[in-house]
TORKOL-4160 file (C-alpha; in steps of 0.2 Angstrom, whole numbers, padded with zeros to 4 digits, m for minus):
301
<pt num="1" X="m0002" Y="0100" Z="m0223"/>
<pt num="2" X="0012" Y="0092" Z="m0214"/>
<pt num="3" X="0012" Y="0103" Z="m0198"/>
<pt num="4" X="m0008" Y="0099" Z="m0197"/>
<pt num="5" X="m0006" Y="0081" Z="m0201"/>
<pt num="6" X="0007" Y="0080" Z="m0186"/>
<pt num="7" X="m0003" Y="0090" Z="m0174"/>
<pt num="8" X="m0021" Y="0077" Z="m0180"/>
<pt num="9" X="m0005" Y="0061" Z="m0175"/>
<pt num="10" X="m0001" Y="0069" Z="m0159"/>
<pt num="11" X="m0020" Y="0074" Z="m0155"/>
<pt num="12" X="m0026" Y="0054" Z="m0160"/>
<pt num="13" X="m0011" Y="0049" Z="m0149"/>
<pt num="14" X="m0017" Y="0060" Z="m0133"/>
<pt num="15" X="m0034" Y="0054" Z="m0134"/>
<pt num="16" X="m0030" Y="0036" Z="m0135"/>
<pt num="17" X="m0019" Y="0040" Z="m0118"/>
<pt num="18" X="m0034" Y="0048" Z="m0110"/>
<pt num="19" X="m0045" Y="0031" Z="m0113"/>
<pt num="20" X="m0033" Y="0023" Z="m0104"/>
<pt num="21" X="m0030" Y="0035" Z="m0089"/>
<pt num="22" X="m0051" Y="0036" Z="m0088"/>
<pt num="23" X="m0054" Y="0017" Z="m0088"/>
<pt num="24" X="m0037" Y="0014" Z="m0076"/>
<pt num="25" X="m0049" Y="0028" Z="m0065"/>
<pt num="26" X="m0065" Y="0018" Z="m0065"/>
<pt num="27" X="m0054" Y="0001" Z="m0063"/>
<pt num="28" X="m0047" Y="0009" Z="m0047"/>
<pt num="29" X="m0062" Y="0016" Z="m0040"/>
<pt num="30" X="m0068" Y="m0003" Z="m0041"/>
<pt num="31" X="m0057" Y="m0011" Z="m0034"/>
<pt num="32" X="m0055" Y="0001" Z="m0018"/>
<pt num="33" X="m0074" Y="m0001" Z="m0014"/>
<pt num="34" X="m0070" Y="m0020" Z="m0017"/>
<pt num="35" X="m0055" Y="m0017" Z="m0003"/>
<pt num="36" X="m0063" Y="m0008" Z="0011"/>
<pt num="37" X="m0078" Y="m0020" Z="0007"/>
<pt num="38" X="m0066" Y="m0033" Z="0014"/>
<pt num="39" X="m0060" Y="m0027" Z="0027"/>
<pt num="40" X="m0075" Y="m0023" Z="0034"/>
<pt num="41" X="m0082" Y="m0040" Z="0033"/>
<pt num="42" X="m0066" Y="m0048" Z="0040"/>
<pt num="43" X="m0064" Y="m0034" Z="0056"/>
<pt num="44" X="m0077" Y="m0042" Z="0067"/>
<pt num="45" X="m0068" Y="m0061" Z="0067"/>
<pt num="46" X="m0051" Y="m0051" Z="0071"/>
<pt num="47" X="m0057" Y="m0038" Z="0086"/>
<pt num="48" X="m0066" Y="m0056" Z="0094"/>
<pt num="49" X="m0047" Y="m0061" Z="0094"/>
<pt num="50" X="m0041" Y="m0045" Z="0100"/>
<pt num="51" X="m0054" Y="m0044" Z="0113"/>
<pt num="52" X="m0048" Y="m0063" Z="0120"/>
<pt num="53" X="m0031" Y="m0060" Z="0120"/>
<pt num="54" X="m0034" Y="m0046" Z="0134"/>
<pt num="55" X="m0047" Y="m0054" Z="0142"/>
<pt num="56" X="m0032" Y="m0067" Z="0146"/>
<pt num="57" X="m0022" Y="m0054" Z="0151"/>
<pt num="58" X="m0032" Y="m0045" Z="0164"/>
<pt num="59" X="m0037" Y="m0062" Z="0172"/>
<pt num="60" X="m0018" Y="m0069" Z="0174"/>
<pt num="61" X="m0004" Y="m0056" Z="0177"/>
<pt num="62" X="0010" Y="m0068" Z="0178"/>
<pt num="63" X="0009" Y="m0077" Z="0159"/>
<pt num="64" X="0024" Y="m0081" Z="0152"/>
<pt num="65" X="0027" Y="m0082" Z="0134"/>
<pt num="66" X="0038" Y="m0078" Z="0121"/>
<pt num="67" X="0028" Y="m0066" Z="0112"/>
<pt num="68" X="0032" Y="m0053" Z="0126"/>
<pt num="69" X="0052" Y="m0051" Z="0125"/>
<pt num="70" X="0065" Y="m0055" Z="0116"/>
<pt num="71" X="0075" Y="m0069" Z="0115"/>
<pt num="72" X="0085" Y="m0075" Z="0134"/>
<pt num="73" X="0098" Y="m0081" Z="0124"/>
<pt num="74" X="0101" Y="m0063" Z="0113"/>
<pt num="75" X="0097" Y="m0053" Z="0129"/>
<pt num="76" X="0110" Y="m0062" Z="0141"/>
<pt num="77" X="0123" Y="m0064" Z="0127"/>
<pt num="78" X="0135" Y="m0049" Z="0119"/>
<pt num="79" X="0140" Y="m0055" Z="0105"/>
<pt num="80" X="0126" Y="m0062" Z="0097"/>
<pt num="81" X="0118" Y="m0047" Z="0086"/>
<pt num="82" X="0099" Y="m0044" Z="0086"/>
<pt num="83" X="0090" Y="m0043" Z="0070"/>
<pt num="84" X="0075" Y="m0033" Z="0067"/>
<pt num="85" X="0064" Y="m0037" Z="0053"/>
<pt num="86" X="0051" Y="m0025" Z="0042"/>
<pt num="87" X="0037" Y="m0033" Z="0034"/>
<pt num="88" X="0035" Y="m0019" Z="0019"/>
<pt num="89" X="0020" Y="m0019" Z="0008"/>
<pt num="90" X="0022" Y="m0011" Z="m0009"/>
<pt num="91" X="0012" Y="m0015" Z="m0025"/>
<pt num="92" X="0013" Y="m0025" Z="m0039"/>
<pt num="93" X="0011" Y="m0011" Z="m0052"/>
<pt num="94" X="0016" Y="0007" Z="m0053"/>
<pt num="95" X="0008" Y="0023" Z="m0062"/>
<pt num="96" X="0000" Y="0027" Z="m0043"/>
<pt num="97" X="0010" Y="0044" Z="m0039"/>
<pt num="98" X="0021" Y="0045" Z="m0024"/>
<pt num="99" X="0012" Y="0029" Z="m0017"/>
<pt num="100" X="0028" Y="0017" Z="m0018"/>
<pt num="101" X="0040" Y="0032" Z="m0016"/>
<pt num="102" X="0033" Y="0036" Z="0001"/>
<pt num="103" X="0035" Y="0020" Z="0008"/>
<pt num="104" X="0052" Y="0019" Z="0000"/>
<pt num="105" X="0058" Y="0036" Z="0010"/>
<pt num="106" X="0050" Y="0028" Z="0027"/>
<pt num="107" X="0058" Y="0013" Z="0028"/>
<pt num="108" X="0077" Y="0019" Z="0023"/>
<pt num="109" X="0073" Y="0031" Z="0035"/>
<pt num="110" X="0069" Y="0016" Z="0050"/>
<pt num="111" X="0082" Y="0004" Z="0045"/>
<pt num="112" X="0094" Y="0019" Z="0049"/>
<pt num="113" X="0089" Y="0017" Z="0067"/>
<pt num="114" X="0088" Y="m0002" Z="0068"/>
<pt num="115" X="0104" Y="m0012" Z="0070"/>
<pt num="116" X="0106" Y="m0028" Z="0056"/>
<pt num="117" X="0086" Y="m0024" Z="0049"/>
<pt num="118" X="0082" Y="m0040" Z="0038"/>
<pt num="119" X="0065" Y="m0035" Z="0025"/>
<pt num="120" X="0052" Y="m0047" Z="0022"/>
<pt num="121" X="0044" Y="m0040" Z="0004"/>
<pt num="122" X="0025" Y="m0038" Z="0000"/>
<pt num="123" X="0024" Y="m0032" Z="m0018"/>
<pt num="124" X="0034" Y="m0032" Z="m0035"/>
<pt num="125" X="0039" Y="m0014" Z="m0036"/>
<pt num="126" X="0048" Y="m0013" Z="m0020"/>
<pt num="127" X="0058" Y="m0030" Z="m0022"/>
<pt num="128" X="0063" Y="m0020" Z="m0039"/>
<pt num="129" X="0068" Y="m0006" Z="m0028"/>
<pt num="130" X="0075" Y="m0015" Z="m0011"/>
<pt num="131" X="0086" Y="m0026" Z="m0021"/>
<pt num="132" X="0096" Y="m0012" Z="m0028"/>
<pt num="133" X="0100" Y="m0006" Z="m0011"/>
<pt num="134" X="0111" Y="m0012" Z="0004"/>
<pt num="135" X="0098" Y="m0018" Z="0013"/>
<pt num="136" X="0096" Y="m0034" Z="0016"/>
<pt num="137" X="0081" Y="m0046" Z="0008"/>
<pt num="138" X="0075" Y="m0059" Z="0019"/>
<pt num="139" X="0060" Y="m0064" Z="0009"/>
<pt num="140" X="0050" Y="m0060" Z="m0003"/>
<pt num="141" X="0030" Y="m0059" Z="m0005"/>
<pt num="142" X="0021" Y="m0058" Z="m0024"/>
<pt num="143" X="0004" Y="m0059" Z="m0025"/>
<pt num="144" X="0002" Y="m0052" Z="m0043"/>
<pt num="145" X="m0009" Y="m0040" Z="m0041"/>
<pt num="146" X="m0023" Y="m0051" Z="m0031"/>
<pt num="147" X="m0036" Y="m0044" Z="m0019"/>
<pt num="148" X="m0026" Y="m0046" Z="m0003"/>
<pt num="149" X="m0035" Y="m0062" Z="0007"/>
<pt num="150" X="m0033" Y="m0070" Z="0024"/>
<pt num="151" X="m0025" Y="m0085" Z="0016"/>
<pt num="152" X="m0011" Y="m0073" Z="0009"/>
<pt num="153" X="m0009" Y="m0064" Z="0027"/>
<pt num="154" X="m0010" Y="m0083" Z="0036"/>
<pt num="155" X="0005" Y="m0086" Z="0023"/>
<pt num="156" X="0016" Y="m0072" Z="0029"/>
<pt num="157" X="0010" Y="m0074" Z="0047"/>
<pt num="158" X="0016" Y="m0090" Z="0049"/>
<pt num="159" X="0033" Y="m0087" Z="0040"/>
<pt num="160" X="0037" Y="m0071" Z="0052"/>
<pt num="161" X="0030" Y="m0083" Z="0068"/>
<pt num="162" X="0040" Y="m0097" Z="0065"/>
<pt num="163" X="0057" Y="m0084" Z="0063"/>
<pt num="164" X="0053" Y="m0077" Z="0079"/>
<pt num="165" X="0052" Y="m0094" Z="0088"/>
<pt num="166" X="0066" Y="m0101" Z="0080"/>
<pt num="167" X="0075" Y="m0084" Z="0086"/>
<pt num="168" X="0080" Y="m0078" Z="0069"/>
<pt num="169" X="0072" Y="m0063" Z="0073"/>
<pt num="170" X="0071" Y="m0053" Z="0088"/>
<pt num="171" X="0058" Y="m0039" Z="0082"/>
<pt num="172" X="0044" Y="m0039" Z="0069"/>
<pt num="173" X="0038" Y="m0023" Z="0063"/>
<pt num="174" X="0027" Y="m0021" Z="0047"/>
<pt num="175" X="0026" Y="m0003" Z="0035"/>
<pt num="176" X="0009" Y="0000" Z="0025"/>
<pt num="177" X="0001" Y="0015" Z="0020"/>
<pt num="178" X="m0014" Y="0021" Z="0030"/>
<pt num="179" X="m0029" Y="0031" Z="0019"/>
<pt num="180" X="m0034" Y="0041" Z="0034"/>
<pt num="181" X="m0044" Y="0050" Z="0020"/>
<pt num="182" X="m0048" Y="0052" Z="0001"/>
<pt num="183" X="m0031" Y="0066" Z="0000"/>
<pt num="184" X="m0020" Y="0062" Z="0017"/>
<pt num="185" X="m0010" Y="0044" Z="0012"/>
<pt num="186" X="0004" Y="0040" Z="0022"/>
<pt num="187" X="0015" Y="0028" Z="0027"/>
<pt num="188" X="0015" Y="0020" Z="0044"/>
<pt num="189" X="0024" Y="0008" Z="0056"/>
<pt num="190" X="0018" Y="m0004" Z="0069"/>
<pt num="191" X="0029" Y="m0018" Z="0078"/>
<pt num="192" X="0020" Y="m0032" Z="0078"/>
<pt num="193" X="0031" Y="m0045" Z="0089"/>
<pt num="194" X="0038" Y="m0043" Z="0105"/>
<pt num="195" X="0018" Y="m0041" Z="0107"/>
<pt num="196" X="0017" Y="m0027" Z="0118"/>
<pt num="197" X="0003" Y="m0028" Z="0133"/>
<pt num="198" X="m0002" Y="m0008" Z="0134"/>
<pt num="199" X="m0002" Y="m0008" Z="0115"/>
<pt num="200" X="m0016" Y="m0021" Z="0115"/>
<pt num="201" X="m0026" Y="m0012" Z="0129"/>
<pt num="202" X="m0026" Y="0005" Z="0121"/>
<pt num="203" X="m0033" Y="m0003" Z="0105"/>
<pt num="204" X="m0047" Y="m0011" Z="0113"/>
<pt num="205" X="m0051" Y="0006" Z="0123"/>
<pt num="206" X="m0052" Y="0013" Z="0104"/>
<pt num="207" X="m0064" Y="m0001" Z="0099"/>
<pt num="208" X="m0076" Y="0005" Z="0113"/>
<pt num="209" X="m0075" Y="m0010" Z="0125"/>
<pt num="210" X="m0068" Y="m0004" Z="0138"/>
<pt num="211" X="m0079" Y="m0010" Z="0150"/>
<pt num="212" X="m0071" Y="m0030" Z="0149"/>
<pt num="213" X="m0058" Y="m0024" Z="0161"/>
<pt num="214" X="m0070" Y="m0030" Z="0175"/>
<pt num="215" X="m0074" Y="m0047" Z="0168"/>
<pt num="216" X="m0066" Y="m0061" Z="0174"/>
<pt num="217" X="m0065" Y="m0079" Z="0163"/>
<pt num="218" X="m0058" Y="m0096" Z="0166"/>
<pt num="219" X="m0045" Y="m0105" Z="0154"/>
<pt num="220" X="m0041" Y="m0121" Z="0149"/>
<pt num="221" X="m0030" Y="m0129" Z="0148"/>
<pt num="222" X="m0021" Y="m0113" Z="0154"/>
<pt num="223" X="m0022" Y="m0092" Z="0152"/>
<pt num="224" X="m0005" Y="m0095" Z="0143"/>
<pt num="225" X="m0008" Y="m0108" Z="0132"/>
<pt num="226" X="m0025" Y="m0101" Z="0127"/>
<pt num="227" X="m0014" Y="m0085" Z="0122"/>
<pt num="228" X="0000" Y="m0095" Z="0114"/>
<pt num="229" X="m0012" Y="m0100" Z="0101"/>
<pt num="230" X="m0022" Y="m0080" Z="0099"/>
<pt num="231" X="m0007" Y="m0073" Z="0095"/>
<pt num="232" X="m0001" Y="m0079" Z="0077"/>
<pt num="233" X="m0020" Y="m0076" Z="0075"/>
<pt num="234" X="m0018" Y="m0058" Z="0081"/>
<pt num="235" X="m0006" Y="m0055" Z="0070"/>
<pt num="236" X="m0012" Y="m0066" Z="0054"/>
<pt num="237" X="m0027" Y="m0051" Z="0057"/>
<pt num="238" X="m0016" Y="m0035" Z="0061"/>
<pt num="239" X="m0006" Y="m0040" Z="0043"/>
<pt num="240" X="m0023" Y="m0045" Z="0034"/>
<pt num="241" X="m0027" Y="m0028" Z="0040"/>
<pt num="242" X="m0012" Y="m0018" Z="0035"/>
<pt num="243" X="m0011" Y="m0028" Z="0017"/>
<pt num="244" X="m0030" Y="m0023" Z="0015"/>
<pt num="245" X="m0029" Y="m0003" Z="0017"/>
<pt num="246" X="m0012" Y="m0004" Z="0009"/>
<pt num="247" X="m0022" Y="m0011" Z="m0003"/>
<pt num="248" X="m0037" Y="0002" Z="m0004"/>
<pt num="249" X="m0024" Y="0017" Z="m0003"/>
<pt num="250" X="m0013" Y="0011" Z="m0019"/>
<pt num="251" X="m0031" Y="0011" Z="m0028"/>
<pt num="252" X="m0034" Y="0029" Z="m0020"/>
<pt num="253" X="m0017" Y="0035" Z="m0025"/>
<pt num="254" X="m0019" Y="0027" Z="m0043"/>
<pt num="255" X="m0036" Y="0035" Z="m0043"/>
<pt num="256" X="m0030" Y="0053" Z="m0040"/>
<pt num="257" X="m0016" Y="0050" Z="m0052"/>
<pt num="258" X="m0026" Y="0045" Z="m0066"/>
<pt num="259" X="m0038" Y="0059" Z="m0063"/>
<pt num="260" X="m0024" Y="0071" Z="m0063"/>
<pt num="261" X="m0016" Y="0062" Z="m0082"/>
<pt num="262" X="m0033" Y="0063" Z="m0089"/>
<pt num="263" X="m0036" Y="0082" Z="m0083"/>
<pt num="264" X="m0017" Y="0085" Z="m0092"/>
<pt num="265" X="m0022" Y="0075" Z="m0105"/>
<pt num="266" X="m0038" Y="0085" Z="m0106"/>
<pt num="267" X="m0028" Y="0103" Z="m0106"/>
<pt num="268" X="m0014" Y="0096" Z="m0118"/>
<pt num="269" X="m0029" Y="0091" Z="m0129"/>
<pt num="270" X="m0038" Y="0106" Z="m0130"/>
<pt num="271" X="m0021" Y="0116" Z="m0132"/>
<pt num="272" X="m0019" Y="0106" Z="m0149"/>
<pt num="273" X="m0035" Y="0107" Z="m0156"/>
<pt num="274" X="m0032" Y="0127" Z="m0153"/>
<pt num="275" X="m0016" Y="0127" Z="m0163"/>
<pt num="276" X="m0026" Y="0113" Z="m0176"/>
<pt num="277" X="m0042" Y="0126" Z="m0178"/>
<pt num="278" X="m0028" Y="0140" Z="m0182"/>
<pt num="279" X="m0016" Y="0131" Z="m0194"/>
<pt num="280" X="m0032" Y="0123" Z="m0203"/>
<pt num="281" X="m0041" Y="0141" Z="m0204"/>
<pt num="282" X="m0023" Y="0150" Z="m0210"/>
<pt num="283" X="m0021" Y="0134" Z="m0224"/>
<pt num="284" X="m0040" Y="0139" Z="m0229"/>
<pt num="285" X="m0037" Y="0158" Z="m0230"/>
<pt num="286" X="m0018" Y="0155" Z="m0239"/>
<pt num="287" X="m0028" Y="0144" Z="m0252"/>
<pt num="288" X="m0044" Y="0156" Z="m0254"/>
<pt num="289" X="m0030" Y="0170" Z="m0258"/>
<pt num="290" X="m0022" Y="0162" Z="m0270"/>
<pt num="291" X="m0038" Y="0158" Z="m0279"/>
<pt num="292" X="m0044" Y="0176" Z="m0278"/>
<pt num="293" X="m0026" Y="0180" Z="m0283"/>
<pt num="294" X="m0027" Y="0168" Z="m0299"/>
<pt num="295" X="m0045" Y="0174" Z="m0301"/>
<pt num="296" X="m0038" Y="0191" Z="m0304"/>
<pt num="297" X="m0022" Y="0186" Z="m0315"/>
<pt num="298" X="m0035" Y="0177" Z="m0326"/>
<pt num="299" X="m0048" Y="0193" Z="m0328"/>
<pt num="300" X="m0032" Y="0205" Z="m0331"/>
<pt num="301" X="m0027" Y="0194" Z="m0347"/>
C-alpha cells in the first residue's frame, strides 16, 4: 500500500506540472501572435523613414554627418581607446529552452573580437548572467516582461544616440534572436551606428523599392539637417524591430520548450500509470490469495 501511495503522489505531481506546461504553451502562443501583429502594424512607418534616408543620400552625395563615421578625435588620437557598445536583448523569464544561452554565447564571441566592449542589456536574464562576467555593463533596461512598444525602443535609442554624440561610444551593435521560422531561431548581430550607406541601399532593394534610385528631391533647410533628424528615428525603428523579433522568438522557444516538457510529462505519467496498475493488480491478487488460503484453512478445520 505504501508503494501505491508513493506512485499516486508522483502521478498527482506530474499531472499538476502538465497543467502548468500546457497553460504556458497556450499563453506563449497568444503572445507570439500578438507580437508579430504589432510588428506588422508598425513596419510601414519605419520603412517610410528608411526610404526617406535613402532619398536624402541619393540626392546629395556630399552629406557630412557624425552618424557616418567614428569621432575625429578618436581617429586622430591614438592614445584614446575606442569603445564599442552591444545592445543585448534577452528575456525577463526563463523556461525558454536554449534561447538565452545562445544569445550569451554569441555575445561572448563578439566581445572577444572587439576593443573595450560595453554592454547595454535589455532583459533580466541577461543582467543576471553578465553581472557575473568580466564584461562591463554600461546600462540595463528592464521592462518586466511587457510586450515591446515603440516607447521602449525610443527610450533606448535616445540613450545610445546621446552616448554616441557625446563621444562615449564609437560603435553600437545590437544582438537579438531572429526567428527564421518556427524551428530555426538564431542570434544575429547588426551594426546600427555608424550608419552604413551601402546597408541602407541593400535593405531598400530587399523591400522591393529599388526604383527610388532615380528619384530626385529637394530638402529644407538642407539634406544634411534632414538626414540627421531621420537617423534617430531609423535607429529607433531598428531597435524596435529587434525587440519585437526577439520577443516573438522567445515566445516561440518557450512554446516549443513547454510542448516538449508536456510530452515528457505525459510519457512519465503513462509509465507511472502502468506501474500503478501493476502494483494495484499485484495487491489485489495477493489479497485474493490470502482470502482463498484462509477459506481453505477454515474448511479443513
